[in-house]
C-alpha positions in Angstrom: 0.0 0.0 0.0 1.3 3.2 -1.1 1.1 6.3 1.1 0.9 9.6 -0.7 2.7 12.4 1.0 1.2 15.8 0.8 3.3 18.7 0.1 2.5 21.4 2.5 2.3 24.8 0.9 3.8 27.5 3.1 1.5 30.4 3.6 3.2 33.6 2.6 1.9 36.8 4.2 1.4 40.0 2.4 4.0 42.4 3.7 2.6 45.5 2.0 0.4 46.6 4.9 3.3 46.2 7.3 5.7 48.3 5.1 3.0 50.9 4.8 2.6 51.1 8.5 6.3 51.3 9.0 6.5 54.3 6.7 3.6 56.0 8.4 5.3 55.6 11.8 8.5 57.0 10.4 6.6 60.0 9.1 4.7 60.4 12.4 7.9 60.5 14.4 9.6 62.9 12.0 6.8 65.4 12.6 7.3 65.0 16.4 11.0 65.6 16.4 12.2 68.2 18.8 13.3 71.0 16.7 14.9 72.9 19.6 18.2 71.4 18.5 18.1 73.5 15.4 18.5 76.5 17.7 21.7 75.2 19.2 25.4 75.4 18.3 28.1 73.1 19.7 30.5 76.0 20.3 28.0 77.9 22.5 27.5 76.8 26.1 24.7 79.0 27.6 25.0 80.6 31.0 22.5 79.5 33.6 20.0 81.8 35.4 17.3 81.3 38.1 15.4 84.3 36.8 14.8 82.9 33.3 11.2 83.2 31.9 9.9 81.5 28.8 8.5 83.8 26.1 4.8 84.5 26.4 4.2 83.7 22.7 6.3 82.0 20.0 8.5 84.4 18.1 7.2 85.0 14.5 10.4 85.9 12.8 13.4 84.9 15.0 16.9 85.7 13.8 19.1 83.5 15.9 22.7 84.7 16.5 25.2 82.4 18.2 28.1 84.2 19.8 31.1 81.9 20.5 33.6 82.3 23.3 36.1 83.9 20.9 33.5 86.4 19.6 32.8 84.6 16.4 29.1 85.0 15.4 27.1 82.3 13.6 23.9 83.1 11.7 22.3 80.1 10.1 25.2 78.1 8.8 27.5 81.0 8.2 30.2 82.5 10.3 30.6 86.3 10.8 32.6 88.8 12.7 31.1 92.0 14.2 32.3 93.9 11.2 30.7 91.5 8.6 27.5 90.7 10.6 25.6 93.5 8.8 25.7 91.5 5.5 24.0 88.4 7.1 21.4 90.6 8.9 20.6 92.4 5.7 20.0 89.0 4.0 17.6 88.0 6.9 15.8 91.4 6.6 15.4 90.8 2.8 13.6 87.5 3.6 11.3 89.2 6.1 10.4 91.9 3.6 9.8 89.4 0.9 7.2 87.8 3.1 5.4 91.2 3.3 6.4 91.9 6.9 8.2 94.8 8.6 11.6 94.8 10.1 9.9 95.5 13.4 8.3 92.1 13.3 11.7 90.4 13.6 13.1 89.2 16.9 16.9 88.9 17.4 17.7 86.0 19.6 21.2 86.1 21.0 22.7 82.9 22.3 26.1 83.9 23.7 28.6 81.5 25.3 28.8 81.8 29.1 32.4 83.1 28.9 31.9 85.6 26.0 32.9 89.1 26.8 29.9 91.4 27.5 31.4 93.9 25.0 31.1 91.3 22.2 27.4 90.9 22.9 26.9 94.6 23.0 28.7 94.9 19.7 26.3 92.4 18.2 23.3 94.4 19.5 24.8 97.6 18.2 25.2 96.2 14.7 21.7 94.8 14.7 20.3 98.2 15.8 22.2 99.9 12.9 20.1 97.8 10.5 16.9 98.9 12.3 16.3 95.7 14.3 14.6 96.5 17.6 13.5 93.4 19.4 16.1 91.4 21.3 16.1 88.3 23.5 19.0 86.7 25.3 19.0 83.0 25.8 20.1 81.3 29.0 19.8 77.9 30.6 17.3 77.5 33.4 19.0 76.9 36.8 16.7 74.7 38.8 18.8 74.6 42.0 
């Protein structure tokens, strides 16, 4: 008597829904990424303060200036000195005006290294005031002790 062996067909699952779900999760977490890191620079270690207050409302047109310990100024990905900063600020002002806003709508956020000379920060403010920027904010780290 002959016994017939049955070949068992392996069931293959459809991976398309799983791949779709993986891409949706990737997109979801990309949206939730903390973009606060875009406001940082490795060469700038902020001073700490117990008096720090968060802003009441988000800044509409922030111009973030990073001032390193040696006085070098970073705007976007470019490096400036106090003498050449006016060129970078004028580019930012051109973008603001292209969006139909006024220079008075811009907010200059200065992130200075904790060991930066106060004169360097004052020079950055002076140059910004020369190109008619009026609103300034200094960033510090919150001291919770």
